[in-house]
Residue, then its C-alpha position, 0 to 999 in steps of 0.5 A: m454505536k459503531r464497532m472500532l477499528h485501529v490503525l496504526t501507520g507510518p513510515t518505512a522503518v519507523g518500528k511500526t511491526e513491533w509496536a502492533l505485536r505488543w499492542a494487539e497481544e496486550q489487546g487481544a487483537e488480531i493483525v490485517s496488513c495494510d502493505s502491498l508488497l507483503f500480499y506475495r508469497g517469497m517477498d519476505i525479506g526485502t518486504a520486512k516482512p512478518t516472521a513465522v515466529e512474529q505471526a506466532r505471537v499475534p494472528h496475522h491477515l493479507i499476507d502471503m495471498c497470492a503468488v509473484t506472478e500475479r498482479s493485485d489491486v486495490t479493489h481486490y484488497v478491499a474486498k479481502a481486508r473486509g473479508a478479514v475484519d468483519a472475521i474478526a471481528g465475528r470472533g470477538r476480537a479486536v481489530l489493528v491495521t498496520g502497514g505503510s502502503g497509502f494508497y490502500l491505507k484510504s480505503f479504510f477512511a474514503p472509497v478508493a475505487d469506484d464499480i465501473v467495470v471495464s472489460g478487457e476488451l475495452r481496455a485493449e481497444v482504448a490502449a491501441l488509440p494513439r495518445a493524441e486521439v485519447l484524448a480528444r474522444l474523451t473531450e467528445l464526450n465531455p463537452g461540459g470539459l474535463g474537470a482536475l483531471d490531469v490532462a498530462n497523465p496519460r495512464r489518468v487520462t485513459r482510464a478516464l475514458e475507459r469508465c466514460i465509455a463503459s459507464g456511458k456517463t461523463l466524467a462530471v457524473v462518474t466523479d460526483e458519483f465517486a465522491r457520493k459514494p460511501g467507503a468499505f468501512a463507513d460503518w466502523q470507527v476508525q482510529l489512526t496513530r501513525l508513527d514518526r522518529e528524526p530523519q537523523d535516528l530513521d535514516r540510521r535504522i533504515e542503514a540498518r536494516v538493509a544491513a541485515m537485509l543484505h547480509a539475511g539473504l535478500v540476493e538470493e531472495v531476488r534469485r530465487l523470484r527471478g526464477e519464479g518469474l518476479e519480472k512479469n510483475l513489475s509493480a513487485a519487481l520494480a519495489i525497493g530492494y528487489r530493483e536495486v539487488r537485480a541490477m547488480l545481479d544484471g551488472e547494472l550496479p556495483e556490488a559495493e554500491l547496493a546497500m547505498a543505493i536500497a538506502k538512498n532510494t528508501r529515504a526517497l521513499v519515507k520522503k514520498q510517505r510523510t508527505w502523502f500521510r500529511t495530504q491524504l490522510p484524514a485528522h490524526r495523532v502523532l506519536a514519536a515511536d522512541a517516546v511511546r512506552i507501553p502499548s496502550e500509549l498508541f490510541a486515545v482512549s476512546 
């Protein structure tokens, strides 16, 4: 029988953190974060990172893994997550994964990265090519066609060419091999629950969350992180909350409009998250966060 891994997700501000803590306390579990911004030390307020008090309630993993200047990706995450999950299970404890970073979340249900190694030299060589030539070379290497590749997306075309050159295989073969590759957690049984709320309720929570972040010192946090090299990591620098404060500090956004801008962009993110959860995740339970009364209700009894 496969071991059980529980996953709790939902859009930003839905209330995942508190329910995850309560379920983990009740079940004697440890929490594995699935939020791509919680990796970074110092990005605390703008990410709503679990506080020191909250982390003291339940052991947490994959939080504060690297400096804000370091880049992380899904391959790195999967390796770290697998190590954390195995270690928790080895201690005889339950595992709860929680977070809302879609692509990282998908790694618990399906493969998300292949094993093709693209060297820095090859990546630089392809990056130096004109866009039209990248597509021309990819087409030449794939006489049977490019399948469902979005040729209007230059990043995807570039990555496809890199992988074809590095592997010596056509895109069709690479795609087929990837589709047959087992996921990193294929030997686990995964239970997935998604929390949600009515739009007006979530909007109120987003506005309250933004106000609390600004009161807690989000602007000062961004100033400090800039001094540590925040802009060297675009995925961190462009995160909601951080990009708006940067714009305000640079005189591109009036301070009076800061909270409104963060809330607006957070609502747009929630819309994207909901679409992603619906279309990219396997069948799962959806619960109204305000209807849950006790932690055991989060996951169906198997």
